[in-house]
C-alpha positions in Angstrom: -15.1 150.8 182.5 -14.9 154.6 181.8 -18.6 154.8 180.8 -19.6 153.0 184.0 -17.4 155.2 186.1 -18.9 158.3 184.5 -22.4 157.0 185.2 -21.5 156.2 188.8 -19.8 159.6 189.5 -22.8 161.5 187.9 -25.3 159.4 189.9 -23.3 160.2 193.1 -23.8 163.9 192.3 -27.6 163.4 191.9 -27.7 163.4 188.1 -29.5 160.5 186.4 -27.4 159.6 183.4 -28.4 157.4 180.5 -25.6 155.0 179.5 -25.8 153.0 176.3 -23.5 150.0 175.6 -23.8 148.1 172.3 -22.7 144.8 173.9 -25.2 142.7 175.8 -23.2 142.7 179.0 -19.9 143.4 180.7 -16.9 141.9 179.0 -15.8 138.5 180.3 -12.2 139.4 179.4 -9.8 140.7 182.1 -8.2 143.4 179.9 -7.1 146.2 182.3 -5.5 144.3 185.2 -5.3 146.9 188.1 -7.0 149.7 189.9 -4.4 152.4 190.7 -4.0 154.0 194.1 -5.7 157.2 192.8 -8.6 155.1 191.4 -8.9 153.3 194.7 -8.9 156.7 196.5 -12.0 157.5 194.5 -13.5 154.2 195.3 -12.9 154.7 199.0 -14.8 158.0 198.9 -17.8 156.0 197.5 -17.5 153.4 200.2 -16.4 150.8 197.5 -12.9 149.9 198.5 -13.9 146.7 200.3 -16.2 145.6 197.5 -13.4 146.1 194.9 -10.8 144.3 197.0 -13.2 141.4 197.5 -13.0 140.8 193.8 -9.3 141.3 193.3 -7.0 138.7 191.8 -6.4 136.0 194.5 -2.7 136.4 194.0 -2.7 140.1 194.4 -1.1 139.8 197.9 2.0 138.2 196.3 4.0 141.4 195.8 6.7 139.9 193.6 6.9 140.0 189.8 8.9 137.2 188.4 11.0 137.5 185.3 12.0 134.3 183.6 12.8 132.7 180.2 9.6 130.7 180.7 7.6 129.6 183.7 9.5 126.3 183.7 12.8 127.9 182.6 15.5 129.9 184.2 14.6 132.8 186.5 16.0 136.1 185.3 15.1 138.2 188.4 12.3 139.5 190.6 11.1 143.0 191.4 8.5 144.6 193.6 5.0 144.6 192.3 2.3 147.3 193.0 2.0 148.0 196.7 -1.4 147.3 198.3 -0.6 150.2 200.7 1.2 153.4 199.6 4.7 153.1 201.0 5.3 156.9 200.5 2.2 157.9 202.6 0.9 160.0 199.8 -2.4 158.3 199.9 -4.5 156.1 202.3 -4.6 153.2 199.9 -2.6 151.4 197.2 -3.0 149.3 194.1 -5.6 146.6 193.7 -4.9 143.9 191.3 -8.3 143.3 189.7 -9.2 142.5 186.1 -11.6 144.7 184.3 -14.1 141.8 184.1 -14.2 141.8 188.0 -14.0 145.6 188.5 -16.8 146.6 186.1 -19.6 144.7 187.9 -18.8 146.6 191.1 -19.1 149.9 189.3 -22.3 148.8 187.6 -24.0 147.6 190.8 -23.4 150.9 192.6 -24.3 153.1 189.6 -27.6 151.3 189.3 -28.1 151.5 193.1 -27.7 155.3 192.8 -30.2 155.5 190.0 -28.2 155.5 186.8 -30.1 154.3 183.7 -27.8 151.6 182.1 -28.9 150.1 178.8 -26.9 147.3 177.4 -27.5 145.8 173.9 -28.2 149.4 172.8 -26.0 151.3 170.3 -25.6 155.0 169.6 -26.0 155.2 165.8 -26.2 158.9 165.3 -26.4 162.3 167.1 -26.8 166.0 166.4 -26.2 168.9 168.7 -27.5 172.4 169.0 -26.8 175.2 171.5 -29.1 173.7 174.1 -28.5 170.0 173.9 -27.9 166.7 172.0 -30.3 164.6 170.1 -29.2 160.9 170.0 -30.5 158.0 167.9 -30.3 154.7 169.8 -30.8 151.2 168.2 -31.5 148.0 170.2 -30.4 144.5 169.1 -33.9 144.0 167.5 -33.3 146.9 165.2 -35.7 149.2 166.9 -34.7 152.8 167.1 -35.6 155.7 169.4 -34.5 159.2 169.9 -33.5 160.8 173.2 -32.7 164.3 174.1 -29.8 165.1 176.6 -28.1 168.2 177.8 -24.6 166.7 177.2 -23.0 163.6 175.6 -19.9 162.0 177.2 -18.2 159.8 174.6 -16.4 156.9 176.3 -16.5 154.7 173.2 -12.9 153.4 173.2 -9.8 153.8 171.0 -11.7 153.4 167.7 -13.6 156.5 168.8 -16.6 156.7 166.4 -18.0 159.7 168.2 -14.7 161.5 168.0 -14.2 160.6 164.4 -17.7 161.8 163.5 -16.8 165.2 165.1 -13.7 165.5 162.9 -11.4 165.6 165.9 -8.0 164.2 165.0 -5.2 162.9 167.3 -1.4 163.3 167.6 1.4 161.2 169.0 3.7 158.3 168.2 0.9 156.1 166.8 0.9 152.3 166.6 3.8 150.2 168.0 2.3 146.8 167.4 -0.3 144.4 168.8 -0.8 142.7 172.1 -3.1 139.8 172.9 -4.9 138.4 175.9 -5.3 134.6 175.9 -7.4 133.2 178.6 -6.7 129.5 179.0 -7.0 126.5 181.2 -3.9 124.4 182.1 -2.4 122.7 185.1 0.6 124.9 185.8 1.1 124.0 189.4 4.1 121.7 188.7 5.9 124.6 186.9 5.0 127.2 189.5 6.7 124.9 191.9 5.5 126.6 195.0 6.8 130.0 194.1 4.7 133.0 195.1 4.3 135.8 192.6 1.3 137.5 191.0 2.7 138.0 187.5 5.5 136.4 185.5 7.2 138.2 182.7 8.5 135.6 180.2 11.0 136.3 177.4 12.3 133.8 174.9 12.7 133.6 171.1 9.1 132.3 170.8 7.2 134.6 173.0 7.5 137.8 175.1 4.6 138.5 177.4 3.1 138.2 180.9 1.5 135.2 182.6 -1.0 135.6 185.4 -3.3 133.3 187.3 -7.0 134.3 187.3 -8.4 131.8 189.7 -7.7 131.0 193.3 -6.1 127.9 194.9 -6.9 124.8 192.8 -7.9 126.8 189.7 -6.4 126.1 186.3 -7.5 129.4 184.7 -4.7 131.7 183.6 -4.1 134.6 181.2 -1.2 135.1 178.9 -0.6 138.6 177.4 2.0 138.3 174.7 3.3 141.2 172.6 3.2 140.3 168.9 6.1 141.2 166.6 5.6 143.9 164.0 5.7 141.5 161.1 2.8 139.6 162.7 0.7 142.7 163.3 -2.0 141.6 160.9 -1.8 137.8 161.5 -4.9 136.1 162.8 -4.2 133.9 165.8 -6.5 130.9 166.0 -6.8 128.5 168.9 -3.9 126.4 167.7 -1.6 129.4 167.5 -2.7 130.5 171.0 -1.9 127.1 172.4 1.6 127.3 170.9 2.2 130.7 172.5 1.1 129.4 175.9 3.3 126.3 175.6 6.3 128.6 174.8 5.5 130.9 177.7 5.3 127.9 180.1 8.3 126.2 178.5 6.6 122.8 178.0 6.2 121.9 174.4 3.5 119.2 174.9 1.5 121.0 177.7 -2.3 120.2 177.6 -4.0 123.6 177.1 -7.6 124.6 176.5 -8.1 128.1 175.2 -11.2 129.8 176.6 -11.0 133.0 174.6 -8.5 135.4 173.0 -8.6 139.0 172.0 -6.0 141.5 170.6 -5.5 145.2 170.4 -3.1 147.8 169.0 -0.4 149.1 171.2 -0.3 152.8 170.5 0.3 156.2 171.9 -1.7 159.3 171.0 -3.8 162.1 172.4 -6.9 163.7 170.9 -6.4 167.1 169.4 -9.4 168.3 171.4 -11.4 166.8 174.4 -14.6 168.7 173.6 -16.8 169.8 170.7 -19.7 171.9 171.9 -21.9 169.7 174.1 -19.9 166.5 173.4 -17.0 165.6 175.8 -14.4 162.8 175.3 -13.2 160.6 178.0 -10.9 157.5 178.3 -9.4 155.8 175.3 -11.2 157.9 172.7 -9.3 160.9 174.2 -5.9 159.2 174.9 -4.3 155.9 174.2 -1.1 154.6 175.8 0.8 151.3 176.1 -0.4 149.0 178.9 3.0 149.2 180.7 2.4 150.9 184.1 -1.4 150.3 184.1 -2.2 154.0 183.5 -4.7 153.8 180.6 -8.0 152.6 182.1 -7.3 154.4 185.4 -6.7 157.7 183.5 -10.2 157.2 181.9 -11.8 156.7 185.3 -10.2 159.9 186.5 -11.3 161.8 183.4 -14.8 160.8 184.4 -14.3 162.0 187.9 -12.9 165.3 186.9 -15.9 165.9 184.5 -18.8 164.6 186.6 -18.8 167.2 189.4 -18.5 170.0 186.8 -21.4 168.7 184.7 -23.5 168.3 187.8 -22.9 171.9 188.9 -23.7 173.2 185.4 -26.9 171.0 185.2 -28.1 172.3 188.5 -27.4 175.9 187.5 -24.9 176.4 190.3 -22.1 176.9 187.8 -21.9 178.6 184.4 -21.3 176.4 181.3 -17.9 177.9 181.0 -16.8 175.7 183.9 -16.7 172.8 181.4 -13.9 174.5 179.5 -11.6 173.5 182.4 -12.0 169.8 181.6 -9.8 170.0 178.5 -7.5 172.6 180.1 -6.8 170.2 183.0 -7.0 166.7 181.5 -5.2 167.2 178.1 -1.8 168.1 179.7 -2.2 165.2 182.1 -2.9 162.9 179.1 0.2 164.2 177.2 2.4 163.6 180.3 1.0 160.2 181.2 1.1 158.9 177.6 4.8 159.8 177.4 5.4 158.0 180.8 3.6 154.9 179.5 5.8 154.9 176.3 9.0 155.3 178.3 8.1 152.3 180.5 7.2 150.3 177.4 10.5 151.1 175.7 12.4 150.2 178.9 12.1 146.6 177.8 14.4 147.2 174.9 16.6 149.9 176.5 16.2 153.7 176.6 18.4 156.4 175.2 19.7 158.9 177.8 17.3 161.6 176.8 14.2 159.4 177.2 15.5 157.9 180.5 15.9 161.4 181.9 12.2 162.1 181.4 11.2 159.1 183.4 9.2 160.1 186.5 8.4 157.9 189.5 5.1 156.1 189.7 3.9 158.2 192.6 4.4 161.3 190.6 2.6 160.0 187.6 -0.4 159.0 189.7 -0.6 161.9 192.2 1.6 164.7 191.0 -0.6 166.4 188.4 -0.7 170.2 188.4 -3.8 171.7 186.9 -3.8 175.2 185.3 -7.3 176.2 184.3 -10.2 178.5 184.9 -11.3 176.2 187.7 -8.1 177.0 189.7 -7.3 180.4 191.2 -3.5 180.5 190.8 -1.1 182.7 192.8 1.3 185.5 191.8 4.4 183.3 192.6 6.4 182.3 189.6 5.1 179.1 188.0 7.7 177.0 186.0 4.8 175.4 184.0 5.8 171.8 184.8 2.8 169.3 184.4 3.7 167.6 187.7 5.3 168.1 191.1 6.7 165.5 193.5 3.7 164.6 195.7 6.1 163.2 198.4 7.1 166.9 198.8 3.7 168.6 198.1 3.4 172.4 197.7 -0.3 172.6 198.5 -0.6 175.3 195.8 -3.8 175.7 193.8 -4.1 173.1 191.0 -2.4 170.3 192.9 -4.0 167.3 194.6 -4.8 168.1 198.2 -2.0 166.5 200.3 -3.0 163.4 202.3 -4.1 164.3 205.8 -5.9 162.3 208.5 -8.6 164.4 210.2 -10.7 163.8 213.3 -14.4 163.8 212.5 -17.1 162.5 214.8 -14.6 160.9 217.1 -13.0 159.0 214.2 -9.7 159.4 212.4 -10.5 159.7 208.7 -8.3 160.4 205.7 -9.2 163.7 204.0 -9.9 162.1 200.6 -12.4 159.6 202.2 -14.5 162.6 203.1 -14.7 164.0 199.5 -18.1 162.7 198.6 -19.0 165.2 195.9 -18.9 168.7 197.4 -16.3 171.3 198.3 -14.4 171.4 201.5 -12.9 174.4 203.3 -10.0 173.5 205.6 -8.8 176.2 208.0 -5.9 176.4 210.4 -6.2 176.2 214.2 -6.7 180.0 214.4 -9.2 180.1 211.5 -12.5 180.0 213.5 -13.9 182.9 211.5 -14.0 180.8 208.4 -16.7 178.5 209.8 -19.5 181.1 209.8 -18.2 182.3 206.4 -18.6 178.9 204.9 -22.1 178.6 206.4 -23.1 181.9 204.9 -21.9 181.0 201.5 -23.5 177.6 201.7 -26.9 179.2 202.5 -26.6 181.8 199.8 -25.5 179.4 197.0 -26.9 176.0 197.9 -23.5 174.5 197.2 -22.2 171.5 199.0 -19.6 173.1 201.2 -18.2 171.4 204.3 -15.9 173.0 206.8 -13.2 171.7 209.1 -10.8 173.5 211.4 -7.6 171.5 211.6 -6.3 171.5 215.1 -9.6 171.5 216.8 -9.3 167.8 217.6 -6.2 166.7 215.7 -2.9 166.1 217.5 -0.2 168.8 217.1 1.8 166.8 214.5 -1.3 166.7 212.2 -1.8 170.4 212.6 1.8 171.1 211.9 1.7 168.9 208.8 -1.4 170.7 207.5 0.2 174.2 207.9 3.5 173.0 206.2 2.1 171.0 203.3 -0.7 173.3 202.5 1.4 176.5 202.8 -1.0 178.5 205.0 -0.8 180.4 208.3 -2.6 179.4 211.5 -5.6 181.5 210.5 -5.4 180.7 206.8 -7.7 178.4 204.8 -7.7 176.1 201.7 -10.7 175.4 199.4 -10.7 171.9 198.0 -12.7 170.9 195.0 -15.0 167.9 194.8 -12.3 166.0 192.9 -9.7 166.5 195.8 -7.7 169.3 194.1 -6.8 172.6 195.7 -8.9 175.3 194.1 -7.6 178.3 196.2 -5.9 179.1 199.4 -5.7 182.2 201.7 -2.4 182.1 203.5 -3.8 184.6 206.0 -7.4 185.7 206.7 -8.9 188.5 204.6 -10.9 191.3 206.2 -14.2 189.6 205.3 -13.8 185.8 204.9 -17.4 185.4 203.7 -17.1 188.0 201.0 -13.8 186.6 199.9 -15.0 183.0 199.8 -18.2 184.0 197.9 -16.1 185.9 195.3 -13.7 183.0 194.9 -16.5 180.5 194.2 -18.2 182.9 191.8 -14.9 183.1 189.8 -14.2 179.4 190.0 -17.7 178.3 188.9 -17.9 180.9 186.1 -21.1 182.4 187.6 
């Protein structure tokens, strides 16, 4: 998923990446089960939200999560599931319940449409790097080898991380907790669902603790069970017979007819790589950070790694930014990984009870998804005191450089459009209602640098309440301006206009892009 996302975001930027994947095709296993609101925000900017939602779990509209001893046993409670629309109005979209097996084909189709070179059944078997690029050795399933030359290598090769290991980059964190499985099976569970509407069922009894979810629509008998395995069984092999018994225990019917379609298992762990970069090799996704599945943060974090990196790589490759811009990737994403891994662990441990110290570190889901505060060379900070927290509450945004640009609905071409829908790969300069002088400044800088730089004066067509929201949440005066990066984060703001807006904007971009 992360490799396909990286290929897609690079292709969106006009870069033609070469992706190699040792498997012959996309996994048929659901694995990651949801696209987060932040991931969906990125999909909307690509025009892919409808395509993704068209493939979502048919039961995604059932907001409840059921807790029970077993599907046929006593109910223990219900709680709200992920919202399809953000109830806090931090974003224009919400969660989409979609298995990785249904999400990846959408990413693949658009990446290929945009010109990415995707080669399945092809394995990276070795590489070397020098000051100017990377030489990679690729092997196909027939044993044939070829060498390719690239400017950079993005490693998205999973938690086993052979590329990271070959670079001698270690990792730190709490390590392995245990194992979890995904068992895809067929069984008639309608009599035990008994007309109840839910999209997931957490089951807990002496035989099994895990999650049940339906994979097909009405009339389908295809389900998935994701049980956690006890530590003493961490190395046990579960064959089809053992999987059947786990399913029967989860449903609560000892003689239930079950056909196992497939099963897979993985380690539940928590760690972060010691470095996210070695020369011209950059790490993304599970090879850079691993976290428990609770919260659905892991795969989505990897997609956002790719998004953060793609626009920086594209500018460096085009010569519009100095190579030092890539230093900001680790500066920004490593602290986010540390914070999010901890939040995933806290949520995982909630099942067995948290001590007071850990419970005090719990942050709301909206903060984990949208509250990141970047401190890097790709952000021009301000002189105001900075407490150094990795996140802020996005429900009460500061608009300061390094934070995600607060959600705003603008009027463009006679249409009302969320700001983040407009972020299709370039920079945006937003000015207040009295900031008309910023428009020719943006045009001058765009002509001089060739950068993608759009301009919008808030208040030109927006109603007064939108203008007021912009000035308040972005912390600028009526003639001030905010520069938003291609990834939707605030890079710089001028609370009031400088003597020469064009000179100031040009100098700001030169510093940001390490030119």
